[in-house]
MOPAC internal coordinates of N, CA, C and O (Angstrom, degrees):
PM7 1SCF
backbone

  N    0.0000 0     0.00 0     0.00 0    0    0    0
  C    1.4187 1     0.00 0     0.00 0    1    0    0
  C    1.5630 1   109.95 1     0.00 0    2    1    0
  O    1.2310 1   120.43 1   -44.26 1    3    2    1
  N    1.2519 1   116.79 1   135.74 1    3    2    1
  C    1.4470 1   118.05 1   177.65 1    5    3    2
  C    1.5353 1   111.39 1   -80.09 1    6    5    3
  O    1.2310 1   120.83 1   -28.56 1    7    6    5
  N    1.2726 1   116.01 1   151.44 1    7    6    5
  C    1.4590 1   118.68 1  -176.66 1    9    7    6
  C    1.5348 1   110.37 1   -78.57 1   10    9    7
  O    1.2310 1   121.61 1   -32.33 1   11   10    9
  N    1.3139 1   114.52 1   147.67 1   11   10    9
  C    1.5114 1   118.81 1   179.98 1   13   11   10
  C    1.4788 1   111.11 1  -100.71 1   14   13   11
  O    1.2310 1   121.29 1   -30.49 1   15   14   13
  N    1.3395 1   115.14 1   149.51 1   15   14   13
  C    1.4275 1   117.42 1   174.65 1   17   15   14
  C    1.5708 1   106.37 1   -88.70 1   18   17   15
  O    1.2310 1   121.29 1    -2.29 1   19   18   17
  N    1.3174 1   115.13 1   177.71 1   19   18   17
  C    1.4705 1   120.46 1  -176.57 1   21   19   18
  C    1.5229 1   110.52 1   -63.68 1   22   21   19
  O    1.2310 1   119.86 1   139.14 1   23   22   21
  N    1.3659 1   117.86 1   -40.86 1   23   22   21
  C    1.4328 1   120.92 1  -176.88 1   25   23   22
  C    1.5588 1   110.56 1   -62.61 1   26   25   23
  O    1.2310 1   121.40 1   134.48 1   27   26   25
  N    1.3208 1   114.92 1   -45.52 1   27   26   25
  C    1.4680 1   118.92 1   179.17 1   29   27   26
  C    1.5133 1   111.98 1   -63.66 1   30   29   27
  O    1.2310 1   120.95 1   141.47 1   31   30   29
  N    1.3502 1   115.78 1   -38.53 1   31   30   29
  C    1.4672 1   120.18 1   178.82 1   33   31   30
  C    1.5067 1   111.10 1   -64.50 1   34   33   31
  O    1.2310 1   120.31 1   137.39 1   35   34   33
  N    1.3654 1   117.02 1   -42.61 1   35   34   33
  C    1.4254 1   121.21 1   178.59 1   37   35   34
  C    1.5152 1   111.20 1   -62.61 1   38   37   35
  O    1.2310 1   120.05 1   137.16 1   39   38   37
  N    1.3034 1   117.51 1   -42.84 1   39   38   37
  C    1.4292 1   122.39 1   179.74 1   41   39   38
  C    1.5208 1   110.44 1   -62.94 1   42   41   39
  O    1.2310 1   120.14 1   136.85 1   43   42   41
  N    1.3702 1   117.34 1   -43.15 1   43   42   41
  C    1.4211 1   121.12 1  -179.73 1   45   43   42
  C    1.5250 1   109.24 1   -63.30 1   46   45   43
  O    1.2310 1   118.37 1   136.42 1   47   46   45
  N    1.3528 1   120.71 1   -43.58 1   47   46   45
  C    1.4214 1   122.91 1  -177.10 1   49   47   46
  C    1.5670 1   109.72 1   -67.23 1   50   49   47
  O    1.2310 1   119.46 1   145.82 1   51   50   49
  N    1.2944 1   118.64 1   -34.18 1   51   50   49
  C    1.4658 1   122.75 1   178.67 1   53   51   50
  C    1.5341 1   108.94 1   -66.48 1   54   53   51
  O    1.2310 1   120.85 1   138.52 1   55   54   53
  N    1.3276 1   115.98 1   -41.48 1   55   54   53
  C    1.4851 1   119.65 1  -178.21 1   57   55   54
  C    1.5648 1   107.42 1   -64.62 1   58   57   55
  O    1.2310 1   121.68 1   138.63 1   59   58   57
  N    1.3717 1   114.40 1   -41.37 1   59   58   57
  C    1.4724 1   116.54 1  -178.25 1   61   59   58
  C    1.5358 1   111.98 1   -65.21 1   62   61   59
  O    1.2310 1   121.95 1   140.08 1   63   62   61
  N    1.3623 1   113.88 1   -39.92 1   63   62   61
  C    1.4718 1   118.78 1  -179.90 1   65   63   62
  C    1.5419 1   110.89 1   -65.87 1   66   65   63
  O    1.2310 1   120.14 1   143.87 1   67   66   65
  N    1.2595 1   117.34 1   -36.13 1   67   66   65
  C    1.4862 1   120.28 1   179.80 1   69   67   66
  C    1.4817 1   112.55 1   -76.90 1   70   69   67
  O    1.2310 1   120.54 1   160.38 1   71   70   69
  N    1.3384 1   116.57 1   -19.62 1   71   70   69
  C    1.4580 1   122.52 1  -178.80 1   73   71   70
  C    1.5272 1   108.70 1    82.96 1   74   73   71
  O    1.2310 1   118.18 1  -160.85 1   75   74   73
  N    1.3100 1   121.07 1    19.15 1   75   74   73
  C    1.4231 1   122.36 1   179.99 1   77   75   74
  C    1.5185 1   112.35 1  -105.82 1   78   77   75
  O    1.2310 1   119.58 1  -165.81 1   79   78   77
  N    1.2964 1   118.41 1    14.19 1   79   78   77
  C    1.4149 1   124.01 1  -175.09 1   81   79   78
  C    1.5296 1   108.62 1   -75.78 1   82   81   79
  O    1.2310 1   119.98 1   -43.10 1   83   82   81
  N    1.3507 1   117.65 1   136.90 1   83   82   81
  C    1.4721 1   121.54 1   177.76 1   85   83   82
  C    1.4998 1   109.11 1   -79.58 1   86   85   83
  O    1.2310 1   122.63 1    -9.64 1   87   86   85
  N    1.3150 1   112.57 1   170.36 1   87   86   85
  C    1.5306 1   120.57 1   179.43 1   89   87   86
  C    1.5500 1   109.27 1   -61.20 1   90   89   87
  O    1.2310 1   121.19 1   144.12 1   91   90   89
  N    1.3156 1   115.32 1   -35.88 1   91   90   89
  C    1.5073 1   117.68 1   179.17 1   93   91   90
  C    1.5424 1   108.48 1   -68.44 1   94   93   91
  O    1.2310 1   118.75 1   140.61 1   95   94   93
  N    1.3042 1   119.99 1   -39.39 1   95   94   93
  C    1.4355 1   123.96 1  -178.58 1   97   95   94
  C    1.5652 1   109.52 1   -68.71 1   98   97   95
  O    1.2310 1   121.93 1   142.46 1   99   98   97
  N    1.2929 1   113.91 1   -37.54 1   99   98   97
  C    1.4944 1   119.70 1   177.65 1  101   99   98
  C    1.5635 1   111.59 1   -65.82 1  102  101   99
  O    1.2310 1   122.24 1   139.76 1  103  102  101
  N    1.3416 1   113.31 1   -40.24 1  103  102  101
  C    1.4869 1   119.62 1   176.42 1  105  103  102
  C    1.5286 1   109.26 1   -67.31 1  106  105  103
  O    1.2310 1   120.14 1   141.08 1  107  106  105
  N    1.2765 1   117.33 1   -38.92 1  107  106  105
  C    1.4703 1   121.45 1   176.19 1  109  107  106
  C    1.5796 1   110.02 1   -63.04 1  110  109  107
  O    1.2310 1   120.88 1   135.86 1  111  110  109
  N    1.3029 1   115.93 1   -44.14 1  111  110  109
  C    1.4592 1   118.77 1   179.24 1  113  111  110
  C    1.5463 1   109.79 1   -66.17 1  114  113  111
  O    1.2310 1   120.24 1   139.05 1  115  114  113
  N    1.3258 1   117.15 1   -40.95 1  115  114  113
  C    1.4775 1   120.68 1   177.99 1  117  115  114
  C    1.5381 1   112.21 1   -61.01 1  118  117  115
  O    1.2310 1   121.65 1   138.11 1  119  118  117
  N    1.3720 1   114.44 1   -41.89 1  119  118  117
  C    1.4633 1   118.52 1   179.33 1  121  119  118
  C    1.5406 1   109.51 1   -66.60 1  122  121  119
  O    1.2310 1   121.54 1   141.22 1  123  122  121
  N    1.3064 1   114.67 1   -38.78 1  123  122  121
  C    1.5332 1   119.75 1   179.29 1  125  123  122
  C    1.4725 1   109.87 1   -63.53 1  126  125  123
  O    1.2310 1   119.54 1   133.91 1  127  126  125
  N    1.3644 1   118.48 1   -46.09 1  127  126  125
  C    1.4531 1   120.00 1   179.00 1  129  127  126
  C    1.5306 1   112.04 1   -60.39 1  130  129  127
  O    1.2310 1   121.42 1   137.92 1  131  130  129
  N    1.3777 1   114.88 1   -42.08 1  131  130  129
  C    1.4784 1   120.24 1  -179.63 1  133  131  130
  C    1.5372 1   108.76 1   -61.19 1  134  133  131
  O    1.2310 1   120.63 1   137.19 1  135  134  133
  N    1.2947 1   116.40 1   -42.81 1  135  134  133
  C    1.4860 1   121.87 1   179.52 1  137  135  134
  C    1.5207 1   110.30 1   -65.56 1  138  137  135
  O    1.2310 1   120.47 1   136.54 1  139  138  137
  N    1.2889 1   116.70 1   -43.46 1  139  138  137
  C    1.5356 1   120.01 1   175.01 1  141  139  138
  C    1.4962 1   111.82 1   -61.21 1  142  141  139
  O    1.2310 1   120.91 1   138.74 1  143  142  141
  N    1.3426 1   115.86 1   -41.26 1  143  142  141
  C    1.4918 1   118.86 1  -179.34 1  145  143  142
  C    1.5219 1   110.50 1   -63.62 1  146  145  143
  O    1.2310 1   119.36 1   136.83 1  147  146  145
  N    1.3048 1   118.82 1   -43.17 1  147  146  145
  C    1.4917 1   122.67 1   178.50 1  149  147  146
  C    1.5342 1   108.68 1   -61.53 1  150  149  147
  O    1.2310 1   119.99 1   134.65 1  151  150  149
  N    1.3750 1   117.62 1   -45.35 1  151  150  149
  C    1.4647 1   119.17 1   178.92 1  153  151  150
  C    1.5297 1   111.25 1   -60.72 1  154  153  151
  O    1.2310 1   120.26 1   137.11 1  155  154  153
  N    1.3664 1   117.11 1   -42.89 1  155  154  153
  C    1.4414 1   118.29 1   178.14 1  157  155  154
  C    1.5164 1   112.53 1   -62.42 1  158  157  155
  O    1.2310 1   119.21 1   137.22 1  159  158  157
  N    1.3341 1   119.12 1   -42.78 1  159  158  157
  C    1.4653 1   123.23 1   176.65 1  161  159  158
  C    1.5073 1   110.05 1   -55.32 1  162  161  159
  O    1.2310 1   120.08 1   132.06 1  163  162  161
  N    1.3436 1   117.45 1   -47.94 1  163  162  161
  C    1.4671 1   119.87 1   179.36 1  165  163  162
  C    1.5261 1   113.60 1   -60.18 1  166  165  163
  O    1.2310 1   122.37 1   139.31 1  167  166  165
  N    1.3836 1   113.06 1   -40.69 1  167  166  165
  C    1.4158 1   117.52 1   176.37 1  169  167  166
  C    1.4956 1   114.44 1   -65.21 1  170  169  167
  O    1.2310 1   119.65 1   137.97 1  171  170  169
  N    1.3048 1   118.28 1   -42.03 1  171  170  169
  C    1.4444 1   121.55 1   176.97 1  173  171  170
  C    1.5062 1   110.44 1   -65.66 1  174  173  171
  O    1.2310 1   119.32 1   139.97 1  175  174  173
  N    1.2793 1   118.90 1   -40.03 1  175  174  173
  C    1.5287 1   122.34 1   176.21 1  177  175  174
  C    1.5057 1   107.17 1   -59.56 1  178  177  175
  O    1.2310 1   118.86 1   135.45 1  179  178  177
  N    1.3214 1   119.78 1   -44.55 1  179  178  177
  C    1.4479 1   120.79 1  -179.06 1  181  179  178
  C    1.5502 1   111.64 1   -62.21 1  182  181  179
  O    1.2310 1   121.34 1   138.92 1  183  182  181
  N    1.3241 1   115.03 1   -41.08 1  183  182  181
  C    1.4364 1   119.04 1   179.99 1  185  183  182
  C    1.6206 1   111.83 1   -65.26 1  186  185  183
  O    1.2310 1   122.71 1   141.11 1  187  186  185
  N    1.3618 1   112.40 1   -38.89 1  187  186  185
  C    1.4409 1   117.69 1   175.60 1  189  187  186
  C    1.5460 1   111.34 1   -61.77 1  190  189  187
  O    1.2310 1   121.06 1   137.03 1  191  190  189
  N    1.2858 1   115.57 1   -42.97 1  191  190  189
  C    1.4311 1   120.08 1   179.50 1  193  191  190
  C    1.5433 1   111.96 1   -60.28 1  194  193  191
  O    1.2310 1   122.25 1   135.66 1  195  194  193
  N    1.3162 1   113.29 1   -44.34 1  195  194  193
  C    1.4787 1   118.98 1   177.22 1  197  195  194
  C    1.5374 1   110.01 1   -63.37 1  198  197  195
  O    1.2310 1   120.10 1   137.12 1  199  198  197
  N    1.2999 1   117.41 1   -42.88 1  199  198  197
  C    1.4641 1   119.77 1   178.68 1  201  199  198
  C    1.5462 1   115.11 1   -61.75 1  202  201  199
  O    1.2310 1   122.48 1   137.52 1  203  202  201
  N    1.3735 1   112.85 1   -42.48 1  203  202  201
  C    1.4718 1   118.81 1   177.46 1  205  203  202
  C    1.4816 1   110.13 1   -62.59 1  206  205  203
  O    1.2310 1   118.97 1   134.48 1  207  206  205
  N    1.3326 1   119.57 1   -45.52 1  207  206  205
  C    1.4281 1   124.30 1  -179.94 1  209  207  206
  C    1.5239 1   111.67 1   -61.86 1  210  209  207
  O    1.2310 1   121.25 1   135.93 1  211  210  209
  N    1.2958 1   115.21 1   -44.07 1  211  210  209
  C    1.5130 1   119.47 1   177.83 1  213  211  210
  C    1.5041 1   109.15 1   -63.34 1  214  213  211
  O    1.2310 1   118.95 1   136.24 1  215  214  213
  N    1.3122 1   119.60 1   -43.76 1  215  214  213
  C    1.4446 1   121.23 1  -178.15 1  217  215  214
  C    1.5603 1   111.34 1   -63.30 1  218  217  215
  O    1.2310 1   121.16 1   137.44 1  219  218  217
  N    1.3861 1   115.39 1   -42.56 1  219  218  217
  C    1.4353 1   122.30 1   179.52 1  221  219  218
  C    1.5042 1   109.50 1   -63.85 1  222  221  219
  O    1.2310 1   120.09 1   138.76 1  223  222  221
  N    1.3638 1   117.43 1   -41.24 1  223  222  221
  C    1.4416 1   119.97 1   178.67 1  225  223  222
  C    1.5198 1   112.56 1   -64.85 1  226  225  223
  O    1.2310 1   119.94 1   139.55 1  227  226  225
  N    1.3188 1   117.71 1   -40.45 1  227  226  225
  C    1.4978 1   123.49 1   176.33 1  229  227  226
  C    1.4855 1   109.46 1   -62.56 1  230  229  227
  O    1.2310 1   118.09 1   138.83 1  231  230  229
  N    1.3454 1   121.25 1   -41.17 1  231  230  229
  C    1.4369 1   122.68 1  -178.06 1  233  231  230
  C    1.5575 1   107.11 1   -69.48 1  234  233  231
  O    1.2310 1   119.04 1   140.07 1  235  234  233
  N    1.3081 1   119.44 1   -39.93 1  235  234  233
  C    1.4549 1   123.21 1   179.44 1  237  235  234
  C    1.4903 1   109.73 1   -62.02 1  238  237  235
  O    1.2310 1   118.86 1   139.19 1  239  238  237
  N    1.3322 1   119.77 1   -40.81 1  239  238  237
  C    1.4174 1   122.68 1  -176.54 1  241  239  238
  C    1.5481 1   108.04 1   -69.35 1  242  241  239
  O    1.2310 1   119.88 1   140.04 1  243  242  241
  N    1.2905 1   117.84 1   -39.96 1  243  242  241
  C    1.4723 1   121.43 1   178.01 1  245  243  242
  C    1.5341 1   110.80 1   -66.22 1  246  245  243
  O    1.2310 1   119.23 1   142.32 1  247  246  245
  N    1.2520 1   119.07 1   -37.68 1  247  246  245
  C    1.4333 1   122.42 1   177.80 1  249  247  246
  C    1.5754 1   109.68 1   -67.44 1  250  249  247
  O    1.2310 1   122.00 1   141.89 1  251  250  249
  N    1.2965 1   113.77 1   -38.11 1  251  250  249
  C    1.4879 1   114.95 1   175.28 1  253  251  250
  C    1.5004 1   113.80 1   -63.08 1  254  253  251
  O    1.2310 1   120.68 1   142.59 1  255  254  253
  N    1.3274 1   116.30 1   -37.41 1  255  254  253
  C    1.4927 1   120.77 1   177.93 1  257  255  254
  C    1.5095 1   108.92 1   -65.58 1  258  257  255
  O    1.2310 1   119.59 1   137.63 1  259  258  257
  N    1.3339 1   118.40 1   -42.37 1  259  258  257
  C    1.4501 1   123.46 1  -176.72 1  261  259  258
  C    1.5523 1   107.18 1   -65.04 1  262  261  259
  O    1.2310 1   121.27 1   133.05 1  263  262  261
  N    1.3195 1   115.17 1   -46.95 1  263  262  261
  C    1.5349 1   117.78 1  -179.23 1  265  263  262
  C    1.5100 1   108.99 1   -64.30 1  266  265  263
  O    1.2310 1   118.35 1   140.08 1  267  266  265
  N    1.3055 1   120.75 1   -39.92 1  267  266  265
  C    1.4520 1   122.39 1   178.29 1  269  267  266
  C    1.4968 1   111.26 1   -63.05 1  270  269  267
  O    1.2310 1   119.00 1   136.67 1  271  270  269
  N    1.2244 1   119.51 1   -43.33 1  271  270  269
  C    1.5221 1   122.55 1   179.92 1  273  271  270
  C    1.5663 1   109.55 1   -65.37 1  274  273  271
  O    1.2310 1   121.59 1   136.61 1  275  274  273
  N    1.3331 1   114.56 1   -43.39 1  275  274  273
  C    1.4681 1   118.40 1   179.44 1  277  275  274
  C    1.5529 1   112.95 1   -62.41 1  278  277  275
  O    1.2310 1   123.23 1   138.93 1  279  278  277
  N    1.3534 1   111.42 1   -41.07 1  279  278  277
  C    1.4902 1   114.76 1   176.94 1  281  279  278
  C    1.5193 1   113.32 1   -65.80 1  282  281  279
  O    1.2310 1   121.22 1   141.68 1  283  282  281
  N    1.3352 1   115.27 1   -38.32 1  283  282  281
  C    1.4821 1   118.32 1   177.45 1  285  283  282
  C    1.4859 1   112.14 1   -63.54 1  286  285  283
  O    1.2310 1   120.71 1   135.85 1  287  286  285
  N    1.3531 1   116.25 1   -44.15 1  287  286  285
  C    1.5340 1   119.50 1   177.61 1  289  287  286
  C    1.5135 1   110.14 1   -61.42 1  290  289  287
  O    1.2310 1   119.94 1   137.44 1  291  290  289
  N    1.3403 1   117.72 1   -42.56 1  291  290  289
  C    1.4583 1   120.84 1   178.77 1  293  291  290
  C    1.5297 1   111.14 1   -59.95 1  294  293  291
  O    1.2310 1   121.44 1   137.12 1  295  294  293
  N    1.2991 1   114.84 1   -42.88 1  295  294  293
  C    1.4861 1   120.05 1   177.60 1  297  295  294
  C    1.4830 1   112.27 1   -62.67 1  298  297  295
  O    1.2310 1   120.01 1   137.97 1  299  298  297
  N    1.3540 1   117.59 1   -42.03 1  299  298  297
  C    1.4191 1   121.39 1   179.00 1  301  299  298
  C    1.5260 1   115.27 1   -64.71 1  302  301  299
  O    1.2310 1   122.32 1   139.11 1  303  302  301
  N    1.3936 1   113.16 1   -40.89 1  303  302  301
  C    1.4318 1   117.53 1   175.74 1  305  303  302
  C    1.4975 1   114.67 1   -67.59 1  306  305  303
  O    1.2310 1   121.03 1   145.08 1  307  306  305
  N    1.3190 1   115.64 1   -34.92 1  307  306  305
  C    1.5264 1   118.43 1   177.28 1  309  307  306
  C    1.4913 1   110.31 1   -67.92 1  310  309  307
  O    1.2310 1   119.28 1   136.76 1  311  310  309
  N    1.3255 1   118.98 1   -43.24 1  311  310  309
  C    1.4153 1   120.75 1   178.60 1  313  311  310
  C    1.5685 1   111.69 1   -60.58 1  314  313  311
  O    1.2310 1   122.13 1   136.79 1  315  314  313
  N    1.3236 1   113.54 1   -43.21 1  315  314  313
  C    1.4618 1   118.44 1  -178.62 1  317  315  314
  C    1.5442 1   110.85 1   -64.92 1  318  317  315
  O    1.2310 1   120.52 1   142.16 1  319  318  317
  N    1.3471 1   116.62 1   -37.84 1  319  318  317
  C    1.4641 1   118.16 1   175.67 1  321  319  318
  C    1.5284 1   113.14 1   -66.07 1  322  321  319
  O    1.2310 1   119.71 1   138.37 1  323  322  321
  N    1.2862 1   118.16 1   -41.63 1  323  322  321
  C    1.4464 1   123.54 1  -178.95 1  325  323  322
  C    1.5155 1   109.18 1   -63.67 1  326  325  323
  O    1.2310 1   120.15 1   133.57 1  327  326  325
  N    1.3484 1   117.32 1   -46.43 1  327  326  325
  C    1.4632 1   122.23 1   178.86 1  329  327  326
  C    1.5680 1   111.08 1   -63.50 1  330  329  327
  O    1.2310 1   120.66 1   139.05 1  331  330  329
  N    1.2657 1   116.35 1   -40.95 1  331  330  329
  C    1.5130 1   121.36 1   179.15 1  333  331  330
  C    1.5284 1   108.62 1   -65.67 1  334  333  331
  O    1.2310 1   120.18 1   137.79 1  335  334  333
  N    1.3677 1   117.27 1   -42.21 1  335  334  333
  C    1.4577 1   119.89 1  -176.38 1  337  335  334
  C    1.5375 1   109.33 1   -65.75 1  338  337  335
  O    1.2310 1   120.42 1   136.06 1  339  338  337
  N    1.4105 1   116.81 1   -43.94 1  339  338  337
  C    1.4194 1   119.57 1   176.56 1  341  339  338
  C    1.5007 1   115.36 1   -62.36 1  342  341  339
  O    1.2310 1   122.08 1   141.94 1  343  342  341
  N    1.2964 1   113.62 1   -38.06 1  343  342  341
  C    1.4954 1   118.51 1   177.20 1  345  343  342
  C    1.4996 1   112.11 1   -63.21 1  346  345  343
  O    1.2310 1   121.35 1   135.99 1  347  346  345
  N    1.3807 1   115.03 1   -44.01 1  347  346  345
  C    1.4626 1   117.15 1   178.56 1  349  347  346
  C    1.5181 1   114.01 1   -63.62 1  350  349  347
  O    1.2310 1   121.79 1   141.85 1  351  350  349
  N    1.3618 1   114.18 1   -38.15 1  351  350  349
  C    1.4702 1   117.48 1   179.23 1  353  351  350
  C    1.5354 1   112.23 1   -68.27 1  354  353  351
  O    1.2310 1   122.29 1   143.44 1  355  354  353
  N    1.3101 1   113.22 1   -36.56 1  355  354  353
  C    1.4895 1   116.20 1  -179.62 1  357  355  354
  C    1.5398 1   108.45 1   -73.12 1  358  357  355
  O    1.2310 1   119.93 1   144.04 1  359  358  357
  N    1.3221 1   117.74 1   -35.96 1  359  358  357
  C    1.4877 1   120.17 1   177.90 1  361  359  358
  C    1.5073 1   110.85 1   -67.05 1  362  361  359
  O    1.2310 1   120.03 1   139.80 1  363  362  361
  N    1.3655 1   117.55 1   -40.20 1  363  362  361
  C    1.4159 1   120.14 1   175.97 1  365  363  362
  C    1.5277 1   114.22 1   -63.26 1  366  365  363
  O    1.2310 1   121.43 1   138.95 1  367  366  365
  N    1.3511 1   114.86 1   -41.05 1  367  366  365
  C    1.4199 1   119.67 1  -178.98 1  369  367  366
  C    1.5479 1   112.04 1   -68.57 1  370  369  367
  O    1.2310 1   119.53 1   155.59 1  371  370  369
  N    1.2992 1   118.50 1   -24.41 1  371  370  369
  C    1.4276 1   120.42 1   179.79 1  373  371  370
  C    1.4825 1   114.23 1   -84.32 1  374  373  371
  O    1.2310 1   119.74 1   168.89 1  375  374  373
  N    1.3209 1   118.10 1   -11.11 1  375  374  373
  C    1.4690 1   119.99 1  -178.38 1  377  375  374
  C    1.5536 1   107.88 1   -69.73 1  378  377  375
  O    1.2310 1   123.10 1   -39.93 1  379  378  377
  N    1.3164 1   111.66 1   140.07 1  379  378  377
  C    1.5104 1   121.04 1  -179.97 1  381  379  378
  C    1.5550 1   108.25 1   -81.12 1  382  381  379
  O    1.2310 1   119.49 1   -46.52 1  383  382  381
  N    1.2720 1   118.58 1   133.48 1  383  382  381
  C    1.4563 1   120.68 1   176.72 1  385  383  382
  C    1.5204 1   109.61 1   -63.61 1  386  385  383
  O    1.2310 1   120.66 1   -36.47 1  387  386  385
  N    1.3119 1   116.34 1   143.53 1  387  386  385
  C    1.4748 1   121.87 1  -179.69 1  389  387  386
  C    1.5400 1   106.90 1  -101.38 1  390  389  387
  O    1.2310 1   124.02 1   -38.23 1  391  390  389
  N    1.2932 1   109.88 1   141.77 1  391  390  389
  C    1.5071 1   116.85 1   175.73 1  393  391  390
  C    1.5628 1   107.92 1   -79.39 1  394  393  391
  O    1.2310 1   121.87 1   -39.89 1  395  394  393
  N    1.3366 1   114.02 1   140.11 1  395  394  393
  C    1.4157 1   118.03 1   179.23 1  397  395  394
  C    1.5474 1   109.95 1   -91.75 1  398  397  395
  O    1.2310 1   120.76 1   160.41 1  399  398  397
  N    1.2888 1   116.16 1   -19.59 1  399  398  397
  C    1.4404 1   121.24 1  -177.54 1  401  399  398
  C    1.5431 1   110.03 1  -122.92 1  402  401  399
  O    1.2310 1   120.74 1   -45.56 1  403  402  401
  N    1.2467 1   116.19 1   134.44 1  403  402  401
  C    1.4570 1   121.39 1   176.41 1  405  403  402
  C    1.5153 1   113.92 1   -78.00 1  406  405  403
  O    1.2310 1   122.22 1   149.73 1  407  406  405
  N    1.3074 1   113.36 1   -30.27 1  407  406  405
  C    1.4390 1   120.07 1  -173.78 1  409  407  406
  C    1.5535 1   107.00 1  -106.76 1  410  409  407
  O    1.2310 1   119.29 1   -54.37 1  411  410  409
  N    1.3397 1   118.97 1   125.63 1  411  410  409
  C    1.4740 1   120.10 1  -179.31 1  413  411  410
  C    1.5320 1   112.34 1   -63.98 1  414  413  411
  O    1.2310 1   119.24 1   147.51 1  415  414  413
  N    1.3324 1   119.05 1   -32.49 1  415  414  413
  C    1.5162 1   121.14 1   179.55 1  417  415  414
  C    1.5173 1   109.64 1   -63.55 1  418  417  415
  O    1.2310 1   119.36 1   139.64 1  419  418  417
  N    1.3848 1   118.83 1   -40.36 1  419  418  417
  C    1.4203 1   120.91 1   177.20 1  421  419  418
  C    1.5693 1   111.52 1   -65.01 1  422  421  419
  O    1.2310 1   121.81 1   141.82 1  423  422  421
  N    1.2697 1   114.14 1   -38.18 1  423  422  421
  C    1.5285 1   118.95 1  -179.75 1  425  423  422
  C    1.4941 1   111.06 1   -65.10 1  426  425  423
  O    1.2310 1   121.11 1   138.08 1  427  426  425
  N    1.3930 1   115.49 1   -41.92 1  427  426  425
  C    1.4526 1   119.94 1   177.40 1  429  427  426
  C    1.5292 1   111.55 1   -65.47 1  430  429  427
  O    1.2310 1   119.06 1   136.65 1  431  430  429
  N    1.2858 1   119.39 1   -43.35 1  431  430  429
  C    1.4593 1   123.65 1   178.72 1  433  431  430
  C    1.5141 1   109.71 1   -59.69 1  434  433  431
  O    1.2310 1   120.37 1   132.07 1  435  434  433
  N    1.3116 1   116.91 1   -47.93 1  435  434  433
  C    1.4713 1   120.85 1  -179.51 1  437  435  434
  C    1.5544 1   110.56 1   -62.10 1  438  437  435
  O    1.2310 1   120.02 1   136.52 1  439  438  437
  N    1.2685 1   117.57 1   -43.48 1  439  438  437
  C    1.4449 1   122.04 1   175.69 1  441  439  438
  C    1.5313 1   111.67 1   -58.03 1  442  441  439
  O    1.2310 1   121.34 1   134.79 1  443  442  441
  N    1.3163 1   115.03 1   -45.21 1  443  442  441
  C    1.4598 1   119.96 1   179.48 1  445  443  442
  C    1.5298 1   112.23 1   -60.71 1  446  445  443
  O    1.2310 1   120.92 1   136.92 1  447  446  445
  N    1.4058 1   115.84 1   -43.08 1  447  446  445
  C    1.4094 1   118.55 1   177.61 1  449  447  446
  C    1.4675 1   113.47 1   -65.81 1  450  449  447
  O    1.2310 1   118.72 1   141.07 1  451  450  449
  N    1.3956 1   120.05 1   -38.93 1  451  450  449
  C    1.4446 1   121.41 1   177.64 1  453  451  450
  C    1.5706 1   112.37 1   -63.84 1  454  453  451
  O    1.2310 1   121.88 1   139.97 1  455  454  453
  N    1.3682 1   114.01 1   -40.03 1  455  454  453
  C    1.4844 1   118.62 1   178.47 1  457  455  454
  C    1.5170 1   110.19 1   -63.65 1  458  457  455
  O    1.2310 1   120.79 1   137.91 1  459  458  457
  N    1.3441 1   116.10 1   -42.09 1  459  458  457
  C    1.4967 1   120.11 1  -178.49 1  461  459  458
  C    1.5061 1   110.36 1   -63.25 1  462  461  459
  O    1.2310 1   120.35 1   137.33 1  463  462  461
  N    1.3454 1   116.94 1   -42.67 1  463  462  461
  C    1.4862 1   120.02 1   178.23 1  465  463  462
  C    1.4874 1   113.20 1   -63.81 1  466  465  463
  O    1.2310 1   120.31 1   142.23 1  467  466  465
  N    1.3506 1   117.01 1   -37.77 1  467  466  465
  C    1.4466 1   124.56 1   177.79 1  469  467  466
  C    1.5416 1   107.84 1   -63.81 1  470  469  467
  O    1.2310 1   119.75 1   134.19 1  471  470  469
  N    1.3084 1   118.08 1   -45.81 1  471  470  469
  C    1.4745 1   122.77 1  -176.75 1  473  471  470
  C    1.4931 1   108.79 1   -65.14 1  474  473  471
  O    1.2310 1   119.27 1   140.21 1  475  474  473
  N    1.3143 1   118.99 1   -39.79 1  475  474  473
  C    1.4753 1   120.82 1  -177.90 1  477  475  474
  C    1.5687 1   109.04 1   -66.28 1  478  477  475
  O    1.2310 1   119.54 1   142.46 1  479  478  477
  N    1.3193 1   118.48 1   -37.54 1  479  478  477
  C    1.3873 1   122.14 1  -179.39 1  481  479  478
  C    1.4629 1   111.14 1   -69.67 1  482  481  479
  O    1.2310 1   119.16 1   141.86 1  483  482  481
  N    1.3220 1   119.22 1   -38.14 1  483  482  481
  C    1.4420 1   123.29 1   178.85 1  485  483  482
  C    1.5471 1   108.54 1   -64.57 1  486  485  483
  O    1.2310 1   122.06 1   134.80 1  487  486  485
  N    1.3585 1   113.67 1   -45.20 1  487  486  485
  C    1.5592 1   118.22 1  -178.16 1  489  487  486
  C    1.5186 1   111.25 1   -62.60 1  490  489  487
  O    1.2310 1   120.17 1   144.08 1  491  490  489
  N    1.3518 1   117.27 1   -35.92 1  491  490  489
  C    1.4719 1   118.93 1   176.05 1  493  491  490
  C    1.5284 1   112.75 1   -64.86 1  494  493  491
  O    1.2310 1   122.76 1   140.05 1  495  494  493
  N    1.3419 1   112.32 1   -39.95 1  495  494  493
  C    1.4596 1   115.00 1  -176.92 1  497  495  494
  C    1.5574 1   111.30 1   -71.98 1  498  497  495
  O    1.2310 1   121.02 1   150.74 1  499  498  497
  N    1.2948 1   115.66 1   -29.26 1  499  498  497
  C    1.4944 1   118.46 1   178.23 1  501  499  498
  C    1.5703 1   109.15 1   -69.79 1  502  501  499
  O    1.2310 1   119.97 1   140.03 1  503  502  501
  N    1.3454 1   117.66 1   -39.97 1  503  502  501
  C    1.4931 1   119.58 1  -174.47 1  505  503  502
  C    1.4683 1   113.01 1   -76.25 1  506  505  503
  O    1.2310 1   120.10 1   180.00 1  507  506  505

């Protein structure tokens, strides 16, 4: 079908309004409406594609933000645990050993007894 200019389209619409349009003019109008409908469908499909792409892009951006925040929190928790672990190790290392015996003679006697028991156990294992 050939394209119509505005004057021809106006004339055709006036003929249809008056009811004086011929069968050929009615067929022309029907073909024109079909062509316009197809163009509108293509345009709407294009808009839907743009809308879906925009929605997907927005969802991707929000997921990136969520992943970034989660990674930052994980990093902060890890650093806090490492610092706490080092502090506890340092604090433990700085503690002064406590004596279990107030009297050095008692400590020497207990050490002697423990070594004797250890020696007896080793001798039994060897025999």
